[in-house]
Backbone bond lengths (Angstrom), bond angles and torsions (degrees), N, CA, C in turn:
res aa  C-N    CA-C-N  psi(-1)  N-CA   C-N-CA  omega(-1)  CA-C   N-CA-C  phi
1 M - - - 1.432 - - 1.542 110.21 -
2 S 1.308 115.97 20.97 1.466 119.37 177.72 1.538 109.27 -67.70
3 G 1.328 115.25 148.89 1.454 120.38 -179.57 1.483 113.16 90.84
4 L 1.335 120.48 -15.76 1.448 122.43 178.87 1.504 110.50 -78.26
5 R 1.289 116.40 149.03 1.472 121.49 176.09 1.547 108.80 -135.53
6 L 1.282 117.67 147.47 1.462 123.17 174.54 1.511 108.11 -70.81
7 D 1.353 115.64 142.37 1.469 116.92 175.37 1.540 107.56 -77.65
8 E 1.292 116.34 177.00 1.425 120.48 -174.12 1.515 113.48 -59.63
9 G 1.354 115.66 -40.82 1.474 117.83 -179.98 1.490 112.31 -66.01
10 K 1.350 117.77 -44.25 1.458 121.89 -179.30 1.543 109.62 -68.52
11 R 1.297 117.01 -32.08 1.501 119.00 -179.32 1.517 107.20 -67.90
12 H 1.291 119.54 -37.13 1.456 123.00 178.20 1.501 109.87 -63.86
13 H 1.347 115.76 -46.23 1.489 120.88 -179.91 1.543 110.02 -64.09
14 F 1.340 117.04 -36.89 1.431 119.94 179.51 1.530 112.12 -66.67
15 T 1.318 117.30 -39.91 1.438 119.55 177.27 1.503 112.10 -67.03
16 E 1.311 118.55 -38.89 1.442 122.56 177.39 1.548 110.94 -63.55
17 A 1.348 115.81 -41.31 1.467 120.03 -178.19 1.529 110.66 -66.10
18 V 1.320 115.34 -44.08 1.494 120.46 -178.90 1.521 110.94 -64.24
19 E 1.310 115.86 -45.77 1.498 118.93 178.22 1.510 112.28 -62.15
20 A 1.297 116.26 -41.65 1.503 119.91 -177.47 1.526 110.50 -71.08
21 S 1.349 118.68 -27.02 1.457 122.51 -175.44 1.543 110.10 -64.42
22 I 1.343 118.79 -29.65 1.419 122.27 -175.69 1.511 112.41 -61.61
23 A 1.306 117.10 -28.51 1.477 119.69 -176.15 1.509 111.83 -90.70
24 V 1.321 120.03 -0.15 1.468 122.41 -177.69 1.521 110.70 -80.59
25 T 1.332 116.85 120.56 1.450 121.59 178.14 1.502 110.96 -134.86
26 S 1.305 121.52 -11.33 1.463 122.83 178.10 1.521 112.96 -121.16
27 R 1.321 114.77 163.75 1.478 119.34 179.97 1.551 110.40 -62.18
28 Q 1.330 117.12 -41.57 1.439 119.79 179.65 1.523 112.06 -63.68
29 Q 1.365 115.38 -41.42 1.473 119.53 176.70 1.532 112.10 -64.16
30 F 1.335 116.00 -36.26 1.455 120.17 179.00 1.519 109.82 -65.44
31 F 1.328 117.50 -43.44 1.451 121.96 179.97 1.563 110.41 -63.49
32 V 1.290 116.32 -46.36 1.453 121.89 177.80 1.494 111.79 -60.08
33 W 1.328 116.71 -43.14 1.496 121.45 179.71 1.532 110.96 -64.85
34 T 1.341 117.90 -43.85 1.477 117.93 178.06 1.532 113.70 -69.57
35 Q 1.306 114.10 -22.90 1.518 116.16 179.25 1.550 112.24 -95.67
36 S 1.300 116.25 4.24 1.484 118.46 178.30 1.541 108.42 -126.98
37 A 1.328 116.19 -85.52 1.504 118.74 -174.19 1.538 112.77 -59.54
38 V 1.352 117.60 -38.98 1.449 118.08 -177.38 1.529 112.11 -72.91
39 Q 1.344 119.30 -22.19 1.482 122.03 -175.46 1.534 110.68 -64.23
40 G 1.323 118.13 -31.45 1.454 121.17 179.91 1.512 111.69 -65.73
41 L 1.322 117.74 -25.97 1.439 122.07 -178.81 1.540 112.37 -96.87
42 V 1.351 114.94 -45.74 1.467 121.60 -178.55 1.521 108.22 -133.20
43 P 1.332 121.31 85.53 1.436 123.31 -177.96 1.550 110.64 -68.31
44 H 1.348 114.27 122.08 1.477 119.45 -176.08 1.518 109.58 -150.50
45 E 1.292 116.17 168.26 1.454 123.47 175.26 1.521 113.17 -111.70
46 V 1.336 116.84 -31.28 1.451 122.89 -176.66 1.510 110.42 -125.88
47 L 1.319 117.35 132.85 1.444 124.38 173.34 1.474 110.82 -125.34
48 I 1.293 117.22 121.04 1.525 122.26 176.63 1.513 107.73 -107.98
49 C 1.314 115.07 124.54 1.476 122.93 -179.76 1.524 109.06 -119.93
50 G 1.348 115.08 143.01 1.437 119.49 175.56 1.508 111.37 -150.59
51 V 1.324 116.95 136.44 1.424 122.55 174.91 1.501 111.94 -130.95
52 R 1.232 119.13 157.15 1.477 122.78 175.47 1.551 107.08 -93.43
53 E 1.322 114.13 105.01 1.430 119.65 -179.22 1.507 112.63 -75.58
54 F 1.310 118.75 165.86 1.486 122.62 -174.76 1.539 108.44 -58.44
55 G 1.387 113.62 129.45 1.433 120.65 175.23 1.512 114.04 81.23
56 S 1.328 121.47 -6.32 1.432 123.53 -179.28 1.518 110.26 -92.87
57 P 1.363 116.99 133.37 1.468 119.40 179.19 1.532 113.09 -73.70
58 G 1.291 118.41 -23.45 1.473 120.82 -177.73 1.518 111.78 -124.42
59 L 1.375 114.75 -175.24 1.425 118.89 -178.86 1.537 111.24 -92.23
60 T 1.349 115.62 142.72 1.441 119.74 174.66 1.499 109.91 -99.25
61 L 1.363 116.23 111.25 1.472 120.89 -172.16 1.534 110.17 -90.45
62 Q 1.328 115.26 145.02 1.434 121.57 176.48 1.538 106.48 -140.57
63 H 1.338 119.04 153.63 1.440 119.45 -177.70 1.528 111.18 -128.46
64 F 1.336 115.08 151.41 1.437 124.87 177.62 1.490 106.64 -127.90
65 S 1.341 116.92 108.37 1.433 121.44 -170.57 1.537 113.69 -124.64
66 A 1.332 113.64 137.72 1.476 119.57 171.09 1.524 108.65 -113.71
67 S 1.312 118.24 16.88 1.455 122.36 -179.44 1.519 110.56 -104.82
68 R 1.309 116.78 134.03 1.464 119.36 176.99 1.525 111.89 -80.00
69 Y 1.323 116.83 -8.64 1.439 120.14 -179.51 1.526 114.33 -88.86
70 F 1.351 115.94 -25.87 1.461 121.47 -177.88 1.476 107.37 -89.84
71 K 1.349 118.56 105.59 1.447 122.54 -175.79 1.516 111.26 -111.16
72 Q 1.313 116.78 179.40 1.449 122.09 -177.45 1.546 112.29 -56.91
73 V 1.325 115.81 -40.31 1.455 118.35 -178.29 1.542 111.86 -64.52
74 Q 1.315 118.38 -37.50 1.453 121.25 173.16 1.504 113.83 -65.50
75 F 1.364 115.32 -39.86 1.458 119.97 178.96 1.546 109.41 -63.37
76 E 1.315 117.71 -42.88 1.463 120.50 -179.24 1.491 110.63 -62.22
77 A 1.336 116.78 -35.72 1.465 119.46 -179.62 1.539 110.70 -68.25
78 V 1.326 118.42 -44.41 1.478 121.28 -175.81 1.529 110.04 -76.22
79 S 1.318 118.57 -19.10 1.454 120.77 -178.55 1.506 112.99 -96.00
80 D 1.360 118.19 2.33 1.434 121.52 177.97 1.550 110.01 -57.70
81 P 1.313 117.53 128.78 1.477 121.45 -174.95 1.521 113.38 -67.11
82 T 1.358 117.68 -17.84 1.442 120.85 -176.04 1.538 112.73 -101.55
83 T 1.355 115.80 -39.67 1.488 120.73 -175.70 1.515 112.34 -121.19
84 G 1.306 119.86 7.50 1.463 120.33 -174.21 1.518 112.46 -92.30
85 L 1.344 113.93 -157.88 1.467 120.48 -174.32 1.499 114.61 -63.22
86 V 1.361 117.98 -40.95 1.449 119.42 -173.27 1.533 110.48 -63.21
87 P 1.293 122.10 -51.65 1.474 118.78 179.30 1.517 112.99 -68.44
88 R 1.319 119.45 -30.28 1.462 120.70 178.46 1.570 110.56 -68.93
89 L 1.327 115.70 -44.84 1.431 119.55 177.26 1.523 113.36 -68.34
90 T 1.318 116.08 -37.12 1.442 120.01 177.78 1.534 110.41 -62.26
91 A 1.276 117.61 -38.42 1.488 123.93 178.18 1.538 110.52 -62.23
92 I 1.342 116.94 -35.14 1.426 120.85 -177.47 1.530 113.47 -86.88
93 A 1.338 116.04 -27.68 1.445 120.80 -172.33 1.489 113.40 -57.89
94 G 1.350 117.59 -28.97 1.478 119.01 178.99 1.527 111.15 -69.18
95 C 1.341 116.90 -20.47 1.440 121.35 179.34 1.521 113.22 -101.68
96 T 1.304 116.04 -1.75 1.449 120.64 -175.86 1.514 114.63 -127.56
97 D 1.306 117.56 133.97 1.450 120.51 178.10 1.503 110.23 -97.17
98 G 1.338 116.71 107.73 1.419 121.03 176.14 1.509 114.81 93.01
99 V 1.351 117.62 -125.22 1.459 122.78 -174.17 1.548 110.59 -78.33
100 V 1.336 115.10 136.38 1.437 121.51 172.38 1.495 109.83 -96.08
101 L 1.353 116.46 123.76 1.421 121.63 177.63 1.534 110.00 -111.41
102 C 1.367 116.67 133.87 1.440 119.84 -178.02 1.499 110.77 -147.93
103 P 1.319 118.10 133.86 1.490 128.21 -2.05 1.512 109.54 -79.55
104 R 1.361 113.61 155.02 1.441 118.18 175.61 1.559 107.52 -156.73
105 V 1.303 115.87 162.21 1.476 119.93 -177.65 1.519 109.77 -77.62
106 G 1.336 116.27 138.60 1.484 119.01 178.97 1.476 116.05 80.15
107 Q 1.378 117.23 17.72 1.439 118.97 179.71 1.539 110.34 -70.95
108 P 1.340 118.94 147.37 1.421 119.35 176.85 1.525 114.87 -59.65
109 A 1.350 116.01 160.77 1.473 118.83 -174.67 1.507 112.15 -56.32
110 A 1.333 117.30 -35.74 1.467 122.11 -179.02 1.546 109.39 -59.28
111 G 1.360 115.89 -23.07 1.462 118.51 -177.20 1.471 113.67 -66.81
112 D 1.377 119.68 -19.41 1.420 121.63 -177.69 1.557 110.26 -60.58
113 K 1.334 116.89 -44.34 1.472 122.83 178.90 1.501 109.72 -64.04
114 L 1.325 116.64 -38.67 1.476 120.54 177.80 1.509 109.15 -63.67
115 E 1.310 118.94 -43.55 1.455 120.34 -175.52 1.548 110.19 -67.42
116 V 1.346 116.89 -37.33 1.475 118.85 174.06 1.508 113.08 -62.16
117 L 1.353 114.68 -42.03 1.502 119.69 179.94 1.511 109.46 -61.89
118 I 1.357 118.07 -39.70 1.441 122.74 -175.64 1.564 108.02 -71.32
119 S 1.360 116.59 -51.36 1.461 119.15 -173.86 1.529 112.25 -68.39
120 S 1.296 117.34 -29.40 1.485 119.46 -177.52 1.520 113.73 -83.21
121 N 1.305 116.53 -6.02 1.483 121.31 -175.43 1.531 113.17 -125.50
122 E 1.367 114.20 27.49 1.478 119.77 171.58 1.527 115.38 64.67
123 L 1.356 116.95 20.11 1.459 119.58 177.39 1.544 111.92 -86.62
124 R 1.300 113.82 -28.56 1.501 121.54 176.13 1.526 112.06 75.17
125 N 1.353 117.86 -56.06 1.458 121.85 178.86 1.520 109.43 -154.17
126 L 1.288 117.49 -178.63 1.484 118.25 -173.20 1.507 111.59 -161.66
127 A 1.339 113.41 142.34 1.429 121.07 169.82 1.576 105.30 -132.40
128 A 1.338 115.58 111.87 1.441 118.34 -169.93 1.520 110.45 -129.09
129 R 1.374 113.09 152.87 1.464 120.73 178.44 1.506 109.81 -136.86
130 L 1.326 117.16 125.90 1.473 120.97 172.35 1.495 107.43 -89.88
131 V 1.336 117.20 137.68 1.439 124.82 177.46 1.526 108.60 -102.99
132 P 1.338 119.76 114.70 1.467 119.53 -176.63 1.501 111.47 -77.06
133 G 1.339 116.32 149.49 1.465 122.54 175.58 1.528 108.50 -91.54
134 T 1.316 116.62 171.75 1.447 121.12 -179.40 1.536 111.48 -69.42
135 D 1.335 116.53 -18.11 1.469 118.92 178.57 1.534 112.80 -93.29
136 G 1.319 117.32 5.73 1.436 122.66 178.53 1.521 113.44 88.95
137 S 1.300 119.71 -5.54 1.448 121.60 175.37 1.531 111.64 -86.20
138 V 1.304 116.49 173.42 1.495 119.83 178.58 1.530 108.37 -80.67
139 A 1.344 116.21 120.30 1.450 121.54 179.62 1.517 114.23 -93.37
140 A 1.351 114.46 -22.11 1.478 116.99 -177.34 1.539 106.94 -163.71
141 I 1.306 114.64 160.27 1.489 121.93 175.82 1.495 109.18 -141.96
142 Y 1.328 117.09 141.32 1.474 122.69 175.97 1.500 108.39 -137.32
143 C 1.382 115.86 123.94 1.448 121.64 -176.02 1.513 110.29 -128.09
144 F 1.333 115.68 119.16 1.484 121.01 172.47 1.523 107.26 -93.48
145 S 1.328 116.38 133.85 1.465 120.96 178.78 1.505 111.58 -135.82
146 R 1.342 113.08 167.27 1.461 121.34 -173.86 1.564 108.38 53.41
147 L 1.308 113.07 51.05 1.455 122.95 -176.74 1.548 110.28 -74.05
148 G 1.321 115.02 141.08 1.450 119.11 -176.86 1.542 115.22 -101.84
149 Q 1.308 116.86 26.81 1.462 121.12 173.37 1.528 109.38 -147.19
150 A 1.314 114.25 172.39 1.503 119.51 -177.80 1.469 112.54 -62.81
151 L 1.300 116.19 140.73 1.472 122.73 -180.00 1.567 106.80 -86.00
152 D 1.328 116.13 83.39 1.450 119.85 -176.33 1.507 110.34 -129.79
153 A 1.302 116.78 -173.68 1.485 122.96 -176.52 1.524 109.80 -62.87
154 Q 1.292 119.03 -35.12 1.499 120.90 -178.66 1.515 109.83 -64.84
155 L 1.342 115.68 -42.52 1.449 119.00 178.17 1.513 111.15 -66.03
156 G 1.295 117.49 -40.94 1.490 120.63 175.88 1.516 112.75 -61.13
157 H 1.292 116.10 -37.69 1.452 121.61 178.63 1.530 110.78 -66.96
158 A 1.321 116.52 -41.66 1.492 120.22 178.44 1.526 110.62 -65.35
159 V 1.369 118.22 -39.33 1.428 120.52 178.91 1.529 109.55 -67.70
160 E 1.316 118.30 -42.59 1.471 123.40 178.62 1.523 111.52 -55.17
161 M 1.340 115.49 -41.38 1.471 118.96 -178.44 1.513 111.12 -74.75
162 L 1.329 117.90 -31.59 1.441 122.86 -175.25 1.539 112.68 -77.02
163 I 1.333 116.98 -34.73 1.486 121.68 -168.35 1.508 113.23 -54.04
164 P 1.380 121.43 -45.54 1.460 117.40 179.68 1.537 114.93 -56.58
165 H 1.316 116.17 -38.81 1.450 120.73 179.76 1.533 110.48 -73.76
166 L 1.313 117.87 -37.89 1.471 121.54 176.03 1.522 109.55 -62.77
167 H 1.290 117.08 -42.91 1.470 121.70 -179.58 1.496 110.61 -64.42
168 H 1.288 119.20 -45.08 1.485 122.07 179.15 1.519 110.43 -62.02
169 A 1.316 117.01 -41.68 1.482 120.33 -178.53 1.514 109.58 -67.15
170 F 1.331 118.55 -42.76 1.496 119.15 -176.79 1.515 110.50 -69.92
171 V 1.338 116.82 -39.97 1.481 118.16 177.57 1.506 110.57 -63.47
172 R 1.337 117.56 -38.37 1.451 121.63 178.44 1.550 110.36 -61.64
173 V 1.315 116.98 -40.35 1.474 121.87 178.46 1.538 108.62 -61.75
174 L 1.310 118.03 -46.32 1.487 120.81 -178.24 1.488 110.12 -66.54
175 Q 1.305 119.55 -38.90 1.441 123.11 179.84 1.504 110.74 -65.73
176 H 1.379 116.01 -41.88 1.438 121.04 -179.59 1.553 109.76 -65.72
177 E 1.316 117.65 -40.01 1.460 120.57 176.33 1.481 111.70 -63.64
178 R 1.324 118.33 -39.79 1.480 121.40 179.57 1.500 109.98 -65.10
179 E 1.331 117.75 -42.51 1.474 120.05 179.13 1.496 112.93 -65.06
180 Q 1.332 116.59 -38.44 1.442 120.46 177.97 1.523 111.99 -65.98
181 Q 1.347 117.78 -39.94 1.417 123.30 179.54 1.531 109.71 -66.00
182 Q 1.292 116.87 -45.45 1.448 121.40 179.81 1.536 112.76 -63.03
183 A 1.364 115.35 -36.12 1.452 120.62 -178.43 1.538 110.19 -74.03
184 S 1.327 117.51 -26.59 1.461 120.81 -177.11 1.551 112.96 -82.69
185 V 1.310 116.60 -10.49 1.475 120.74 -178.04 1.517 107.96 -85.90
186 P 1.351 121.08 117.88 1.418 122.89 175.35 1.531 112.53 -56.10
187 R 1.312 117.49 143.63 1.479 119.57 -177.69 1.502 113.28 -64.12
188 D 1.332 117.32 -28.49 1.449 120.31 -177.07 1.538 112.62 -99.85
189 D 1.336 116.09 17.50 1.475 120.03 -177.79 1.530 106.59 -125.82
190 R 1.358 115.88 148.84 1.444 120.99 176.63 1.511 110.01 -90.46
191 V 1.369 115.49 145.05 1.443 119.88 173.01 1.518 110.64 -65.55
192 V 1.330 115.93 -43.79 1.477 122.80 175.39 1.499 109.00 -129.03
193 T 1.306 116.83 158.75 1.466 122.00 177.77 1.520 110.74 -77.11
194 P 1.304 119.83 164.24 1.445 120.39 178.69 1.550 111.77 -58.27
195 R 1.309 116.61 -39.26 1.484 120.45 179.44 1.540 110.36 -64.41
196 Q 1.357 115.35 -41.74 1.477 118.17 178.85 1.515 110.54 -67.70
197 Q 1.330 117.58 -35.63 1.464 119.72 175.26 1.531 112.39 -62.42
198 E 1.314 113.67 -37.10 1.513 120.15 177.19 1.505 109.04 -64.08
199 I 1.341 116.67 -43.28 1.464 120.41 179.98 1.532 110.25 -64.71
200 L 1.357 115.16 -43.22 1.484 118.93 178.02 1.505 110.84 -56.05
201 L 1.327 118.85 -40.04 1.434 122.24 179.20 1.505 111.00 -63.41
202 L 1.324 117.00 -43.14 1.422 121.30 178.73 1.547 112.27 -64.74
203 I 1.307 115.82 -39.07 1.445 121.55 176.26 1.556 109.68 -61.65
204 K 1.307 114.79 -43.53 1.466 120.28 178.64 1.524 110.92 -62.71
205 D 1.327 116.99 -28.46 1.469 121.34 177.99 1.521 112.09 -83.12
206 G 1.345 115.35 0.87 1.510 118.51 175.26 1.518 115.17 90.63
207 K 1.343 116.92 11.76 1.474 119.66 -177.99 1.534 110.37 -74.66
208 T 1.318 116.41 145.70 1.463 122.08 175.92 1.532 106.10 -86.95
209 N 1.383 115.70 171.23 1.461 120.50 177.75 1.527 112.36 -57.12
210 S 1.345 115.98 -43.69 1.452 118.87 -179.61 1.513 112.31 -64.61
211 E 1.300 115.50 -38.43 1.488 120.45 -178.30 1.547 107.72 -66.96
212 I 1.349 116.40 -43.17 1.472 119.87 179.31 1.523 110.16 -63.56
213 A 1.314 116.93 -41.36 1.485 121.18 179.24 1.485 110.30 -58.97
214 A 1.377 115.95 -43.09 1.458 119.43 -178.17 1.523 111.57 -66.00
215 L 1.360 115.63 -39.59 1.489 121.01 -177.72 1.548 110.06 -68.47
216 L 1.372 115.69 -34.55 1.447 118.95 -173.51 1.531 110.58 -99.43
217 T 1.301 116.24 2.47 1.487 122.07 179.22 1.541 110.32 53.94
218 C 1.333 114.83 57.45 1.477 120.22 174.43 1.519 105.86 -144.98
219 S 1.319 115.70 -176.97 1.496 118.85 -177.99 1.522 109.67 -91.16
220 P 1.372 116.10 153.72 1.454 119.17 176.53 1.535 113.43 -57.76
221 W 1.347 115.92 -30.12 1.469 120.78 175.82 1.508 111.85 -62.67
222 T 1.315 118.07 -40.72 1.453 121.51 178.17 1.523 109.36 -66.83
223 V 1.298 118.48 -37.42 1.459 121.99 178.50 1.522 109.28 -66.82
224 K 1.328 117.17 -41.16 1.481 120.50 179.41 1.602 109.45 -63.72
225 N 1.303 117.01 -40.74 1.475 117.23 178.18 1.530 111.57 -65.13
226 H 1.357 114.74 -39.36 1.489 117.58 178.05 1.535 110.48 -60.07
227 I 1.389 115.48 -42.67 1.469 120.74 -176.51 1.538 109.73 -67.17
228 Q 1.336 117.54 -38.64 1.492 119.36 176.71 1.513 109.83 -63.17
229 N 1.333 117.56 -40.45 1.472 119.74 178.20 1.523 111.86 -65.62
230 I 1.336 115.88 -39.01 1.444 121.51 177.39 1.533 110.80 -60.26
231 L 1.339 116.34 -47.27 1.467 120.14 -179.59 1.541 110.62 -60.46
232 R 1.366 115.55 -42.31 1.492 118.30 179.66 1.507 109.58 -67.28
233 R 1.314 119.36 -42.05 1.474 118.61 -177.31 1.517 112.27 -67.56
234 L 1.332 116.69 -31.75 1.490 118.98 -178.41 1.515 111.07 -92.57
235 G 1.294 117.45 -3.65 1.463 120.15 178.66 1.495 112.27 69.58
236 T 1.324 119.86 34.32 1.451 124.56 -175.65 1.511 110.84 -119.25
237 S 1.328 117.12 167.55 1.486 120.66 -177.03 1.531 112.87 -120.99
238 S 1.315 118.89 -0.79 1.432 121.84 179.88 1.508 111.31 -144.91
239 R 1.338 117.33 161.63 1.472 121.66 179.42 1.555 109.24 -63.69
240 A 1.341 116.16 -42.93 1.458 119.34 -176.98 1.504 109.74 -65.09
241 H 1.355 119.33 -41.44 1.440 121.18 179.29 1.502 110.55 -67.26
242 A 1.326 118.89 -33.90 1.452 122.09 179.46 1.526 110.26 -66.38
243 I 1.303 118.32 -38.79 1.464 121.35 178.22 1.533 109.38 -66.73
244 S 1.334 115.89 -44.08 1.483 117.73 177.23 1.519 113.29 -62.17
245 R 1.366 116.76 -38.63 1.450 118.87 -179.45 1.541 109.97 -72.44
246 A 1.325 116.72 -36.56 1.481 119.10 178.67 1.506 111.29 -63.99
247 M 1.354 118.12 -34.91 1.436 121.80 176.68 1.544 111.79 -67.82
248 S 1.332 114.70 -42.57 1.429 118.61 179.81 1.549 113.15 -66.98
249 L 1.335 117.94 -25.21 1.440 123.85 177.64 1.507 112.00 -90.25
250 G 1.311 119.23 -5.06 1.456 121.82 179.01 1.501 113.10 84.18
251 I 1.343 118.80 7.43 1.411 121.61 179.21 1.531 112.31 -71.90
252 L 1.346 114.37 -35.81 1.478 123.11 173.39 1.494 107.57 -120.05
253 R 1.335 114.00 149.16 1.445 119.59 174.21 1.520 108.74 -97.68
254 P 1.335 116.51 139.31 1.497 118.63 175.81 1.527 108.98 -71.63
255 D 1.328 114.43 151.14 1.450 119.77 -176.66 1.562 107.94 -64.84
C-alpha cells in the first residue's frame, strides 16, 4: 500500500483519533473512542482485539461490539485457537503484506476458510492486522468487522496507519486494569486460595474438569465451582484468560 495517502477528510479524522487515543485508560473509554473518533477513519460495528499477555503462549482475544447480531457464541467461534481468526489470518499473513481484507478479489486459497468463518459468524467482512513480536511470533491482532465502506486499498491504508495507536491504547487499558487489580488486593490476603492455585496449575497443564476431579479426589461439580470462583477472583471470563492473568500476577510461574 506504499504511495497511498489519506485525503483531507480522512487525514482530519486520523488526527482526531490519534489525539483522542492518548486519554484512553479504561475499557469503557476504549469502546467509546473506537465508536466515535475511530469511526471517521474506519467505520465498523465490531472490533476484535487480542494480545499475548505475559507468560501466555497464545493471544487473549476480546471484542467490542455495537452490533446486535454478533453475540457471545459467534465470538467464541472466531476466537477458537485452532479454527478461529488467529490461525486463519496467520496462514494468510505469509502471502499478504500488511492488512488482510476479506472478502476481496485475488485472495489466497487459504482465504476461503477465513471467508466462511466470517460469513457464518455475523462478521460480514473484515480488515485485520497482525502485529509481530520481537521473536517473530504474533504479538497482537486487531480485526475490524461489519465495515461500512468498500474493502479497498484506501481502507487498508487507513487501518495500517491506525493500528500502532490502537495497539498502544489497548495495551494501556490492559496495563491500567492490571495495576488497579493489584492495588485492590490487600497485602495480607491471597488472590486465590491454595486449592484454587492448585487447580489453576492443573488447568495450565491442560487437564479437564473430570481429570482434575480425579486427581484431587472430589466431584467435577466441586471443580466447576472452584473454577467459577477463580474466574471471579481474577476478573476473567475464560480458563485461558485466568491462566494468563495468574501468570501476570505471579500466582503461576510461566514454563
